[in-house]
N, C-alpha and C positions, 0 to 999 in steps of 0.2 A: 349768570346763575346767581341766585340769592342764597344766603347762608342756610335758611331753613330747607331749601331744596337740596342743597349739597348734603346737609345732615341726613336727610331721608335716604338719599342714594347711597351714601356711605354705609348706613345702617342696614340697608337692604342688600349690601354686597355688590352693588352695581357700579361703584365708583371708588377709586383709590386716591389718597392724598396726593400722590405724585401726578396723577392725571389733572387734578384741579390746579396744582401749582404750575404745571407746564402750560396750561391754558392762560393763566395769569401772566406768565413770563412772555408768552406770545403777544398778549395785549400790551405789555410794557414796551416791547420792541416796536409794535405797530404804532403806538402813540407816543414814542419817545420825544417827538417834537413839542409835545405839550409840557414837558419838563416837570412832571409831577413829583419826581423823587430827587432828593439830594444824595442819599446813600442807599444802595441795594446790597442785600446779603443773599445773593443767589445760591452760593455754595452752602451756606449755613441752612437756608430754607430747604434746599433739596436734600441735604443730609437728614434733616428732621422728617421730611416727607417720606423718605425711604425707610427710616426707622419706624414710622407709623404704618407704612405698608406691611412691614414684617409683623407688627403687633396685631394687625387684622387677621392674620392666619390663626391665631389662638385666642383672640379677645372675644368676650361676650359682646356682640354688636349692640345689644340693647342697653348696655351699661357703659358705653363710651363717654368720655368727658364731653362737656357741652359744646366746645369748639373744635373737637378732634378733626384734624385735616383741613382746617379753614385758614387760608392765607389772609393775614391782617396787616395793614400798614399803619405806621405810627407817625404822628406829627413830630418833626425833628427837634423838639425841646423836651422829649420824654426820655429819661435815662434808659439806655440799653447796655448791659454789661458786654464789653468787648466790641461794641459797634459805635461808631462815631455819632456824637450828638452835638449839632452845631448851633441850634436855635436860629438858623439862617443868618449867622453873624460871624464876622472875622474873629471875634474874641474866642469863640469855641470851635473854630474851623478844624482843629486837630484834637479836640477833646474826646477821649474815650472813657466812659464811666467804668468804675470798678464794680458796680452793682446795678441791678435792674430797679426801675421805679416800682413802687408797690403795685400799680395796676399791671405792669408788664409781668410781674411774677404771677398775678392772678390769671392773666391771659394764657401764659405758658402752662400753668397748672390746669387750665381748662382745655388744653390741647391745641391752642392756636399756633399757627406757623407764622412767625414774624418775617415778613418779606423785605422790609426796608423802612427808611425814614423819609417822610414826605416834605416837599418844598413848602415854605411858609414865608409870610412877611417877616422881615428882619426883627428879631426879638419879640415877635408877635404884636408889635406896636404899629398896626395898620391893617387895611382891609383890601388892598389891591393885589397883594402877593406879587408885586413887581419888584423882585429881590435883586438888588444891584450886584450882589456877591455870587449868587448861584443862578441868576437868570430868572426871568419872569415865568410864572406858571400860567399857562394859557387855558382859556375856556374851551371845553370839548365841543361846544356847539358853534363856536366861532373863534378861532385862534387869535384873532385881532382884538378880542375882548378879554377883560380880566376874569380870572377864576373866582375872585372874591378872596377874602382872607380874614384872619391870618392863616386859617387852616385850609388854604386853597388846594395844596397838593393832595391832602386827604380826600377832599370832595372829588377832585378830578380822577384820582385812582379808583374810587368806587364807581363813579359815573361811567368809566370806560372799561371796567372789568379787570383792571390791573390788580385789584385786591377785592375780596368779597365783602370786606368791611374795613373801616379805618377808625382811628381815634384822633380826635381833635381837642383843642382847648378853646374856651369862650370867655372873654373878659368884657366885651361889649357887643358881641354878636358873632364871634369868629368861628363858631360851628355853623350857626344858622345862616349867615350871609353867604358863604360859598356854597352851602347846600342849596339855597334858593337859586343862586345864579347858575348852578351846574345841574339842577334837576334831580336832586337826591334828598333823602330824609336826614335831617340833622337834629339831634336831641341834646339840649342843655339840661342836665338833671338839677335837682334842688342843690343849692350850695351846701357843701359838706357831705353829700351822699357818696361821692367818689373821691378817694384820697388824692391829694396833690403832692404827696411825698415822692421825690424823684422827678418832679416836673419843674423846669426852670421857670421861675415866676415872672409875671408881668405886673400884676397888682394883687397883693395878698388877699384883700377883702372882696375881690370881684372875680377871681379866676375860678373857672369850672372846667371839668374834664368830661367828655361825653362821646357817644358814637355817631358816626356818619355811615349810612347804609343805603341799600337800594329798596328797602321795604320797612314798614313799621314793625313787623314781626322780627326782622333782623335787628332793629334798634333795641327791642326788648331783650333779645338774646345777648347782645353785646353788653347792654347795661347790667344784666344779671351776672355776667362774667366779671365785671370790673367794680361793681358797687360793694360796699361793706365798710365797716368801721375800721379805722387804722389808729391805734392808740398812740402812735408816734407822730401823727399829723395833728397839730393843734386846732385845725379847722374842721376835722372830721368828727362826725357825731354818730351815735348809735340810732339806727332807724330800722323799721321793719323792711325786709327785702321786698322788692317789687313782685307783685303777683303775676301769674300767668294771665293772658288776656281772655276775657269772656266775650265771645262773639255775640253780637246782637244787631238787630235792625230797627229796634224801637228805642227812641230817645225821649219818650214821654217823661215829663218831669224835669228834664235837663234844661237848665237856665243858661243861656248864652248871651253875652254882651258883645255887640259889634261896635268896635271903637270908631267914633266919629268926632268931628270938631275941626277947628282951624288947623290944628297940628298936623292933620292928615291931608289937607287940601293940596299940598305940594306934591303928593304922590301922583304917579302916572295914572290918568283916568282909566286906562285899560286894566291896570293892576287892581284898582279899586273895584272895577266891574267883576273881576275874577273873585274877589273876596265876597262881593254881593251874591254871586252865584253859589258859592259854598254855603253862605248863610241861608239861601233859599232851599238848598238841599237838606240842610239840617232841620229846617222847619217842616219839610215834607216828611221827615222821619219822626216828627213829634216834638222836637225841641222848641222851646220858646226863645225867640231871638229878639232882643231889644237893642235899639241904638243907645249907646252910652257916650256922653261927651267926655273925652279923655285928654283934654288939653294940658292937664297937670303932668302928663308924662314928659312934657318938654323939660321941666325942671329936673326930673329924675335923669333924663338923658344928659343934660348939661353937667350935673353933679357927677355922673358916672365918668364922663370924659375927663373932668378935672381930677378925680381920684385916680383914674388910670395913669394919667401923665405924672402925677405927683408921686405915686407909689413906685412907678417904673423908674423915675428919676432917683428915688431913694435907693432902690436896688442897684442901679447902674451908676451911682454917683462917682465912685472911684474910677470906673472905666471911662466915664465921660470926662473926668478931670485929666486922666493920664493919656488917653488916646482918642480925642474927640473926632479926629479925621477917620477913624475906623467905622464910625456910624455914618449911614447915608444921610443925605440932606434932610429928608422929611422926618426921619426918626430923631436925628439930632435936634431939629427944631422943636419937636414935641417934648423931648427930654429937657431941653432948656426952659421951655414953658413950665414944665413940672418943677424944675429947680427954683423958678421965680415965684411959684405959688406961695403965698403967705400962710402962716399957721391959722390965721383968722379965716381965710378962704377955704382951707382944707377942713377946718372945724365946721364951717357952714355946710360944706358938701356932706360931711358925715351926719350932720343934723338932718339934711334933706333925705339921706338914706333911711334914717329912723322914721321920718314922717312918711316916706314912700311905703315902707313895710307896714306901718300902721294903717295907711289908707287901703292897701291891698287886703289886709285882714278884714276890714269892714266891707270892702268890695266883694270878697268871696263869701261873705255871709248872704249876699243877695244873688250872686251868680255862681255857677259851677265852672264856666269857661269864659275866656276872653278871646275873641277872634279879631285879627288885624293882619295887614300885610307883613311879610318878613322884611322886605326892603322896598323903598319907594320907587325904584327904577329897575330896569333890566340891566344886564351886565354892560358897563361902560367900556370905551376903548382903553387899551393898555396905555397908550400915550396921550390920554385925554386930560381931564381935570386934575389938578394937583392932588397928591396923595393925602395931604393933611385935610384939605377941604372935603375930599371924597370920604375920609373916615367919619367926619361929622355927618355927612349926608347918608351914608349907608348904614350907620349904627342908629339912626334916628328912631326906628321902631323896635330895635332889639336891646339897646343898652338899658332901658328902664328895668328889665327883668334880671339883669345882672346885679344891679344895685339892690333889688328886692330879694335876690336869691331864689326866685321862683322857677319851677320847671317850665320849659318852653320848647316847643318843637316846630320846625319848619317842614312843611309838606309840599311836594310838587303838586301844582294845581293847574297845569296847562302851560301854554306858551303865548307870548306876545311878540309878534313880528319875528317868529322863529327862535326866540330865546326863552328859556325856562322862567317861570314865575312861581314863587313860593307863598303860601299862606301860613300864618303863625297862630298856634293855639297855646294858651297859657292857662295854668290852673294853680290851685293853692299848693302850698309847700307839701312835699312828700306825697303828692297825688299822681305820680307817674303812671300807675296802673290805669286809672280812669282816663288820664290824658291820652295814653296810647290806645286805649279801647276806642275812644271816639275818633282818634286819628286813623285807626285801621278802617273804620267805616267810611270816612272821607276818602281815604286812599282807594277803596273799592269803588266808590261812586265816580271818582275822577277817572279811574281806569276804564270803567264802563262807558263813560261819556266819550273818552278818547277813542275807544273801539268803534263807536258809532259814527265818528267823523269820517 
């Protein structure tokens, strides 16, 4: 069930919050081998669901809060008052926050039922979600494959119905990568649109928080619940709230760039073919699609990786000094690389960030959207290529948009050899409404094509 479907049934008096929650709990038990959660709060979630059941007896059903009765999962680096928050790390294995993160307060105020905290790559520094402390999170389409990360548990929970929606974080692709590999929708909003207060950081200048859902409309609903200015977050800014989606089947006048160039040639040819098919469908609906050489994204991706490791090393410096053995090998390697980064190298990466933002400002004067793959390959084996090299490979097409701070969404676009494939759409800053409007149309076309197979 999707969030918007559950909303309608609750408001029509056809479904109660406890019924939805029980269904999610059954899915959690059914798919426990996938290891999507680190911590569950079944008692707390059921208590809240029963309270909401009672509220329905006297409430005005048309004026219920946005997420009333909807079970939501949270990536386990988001503070939850009274519930363990581990960041997938030994350092926080017993940490219980005394207050909720800003976005958790917004979710609860919107009526969401927090069902638990999802598995993640240790301290969010990686994309395989092969966590040595809490176990690997496995792909629902093939448990021998990675779920992607670092928000892998959130994507798996949504893909299997363990939760109707989830929140992840994204520093180099950590919402979009697992969403692509698990066949769900993952949205990275504009940098600063969603508060980071109460979220254990990875890299201050690159971290984003956003929704993972089973539909584009659900992504919009979750975004509207969590977005908003937070005066206590230095990276948050005031911006117009995301508008409701306008349904359309006419994309006349919409200018789309399909990314091409040497940088993309290492992607699986079958994935590139999926992107070509999406481009063709957009043209059929009136959009103008032009091939645009985007090899300069390589520099942005490299700079993003350097900034991620360096800022992560700055945040974890004392922990790395006092207890290096508590970090897994791949995470410790990347943190040590960050520690060894010179000020000159970091300054050069920040300069690349400024240049990248400027180039995208010019780019989006000529185009409305950028279309490209989310990841270059389908989900790799859990015990395959090294985690450090896999991070460089899987963030290839996602990291440039963290350093630019642009909104980007990964959409399910079919399967290659039985494994999900995602396509990525990117737009100018604070243009989520338009981005999701076109995404909704693509989602509809993909679903129709799937039904015809």
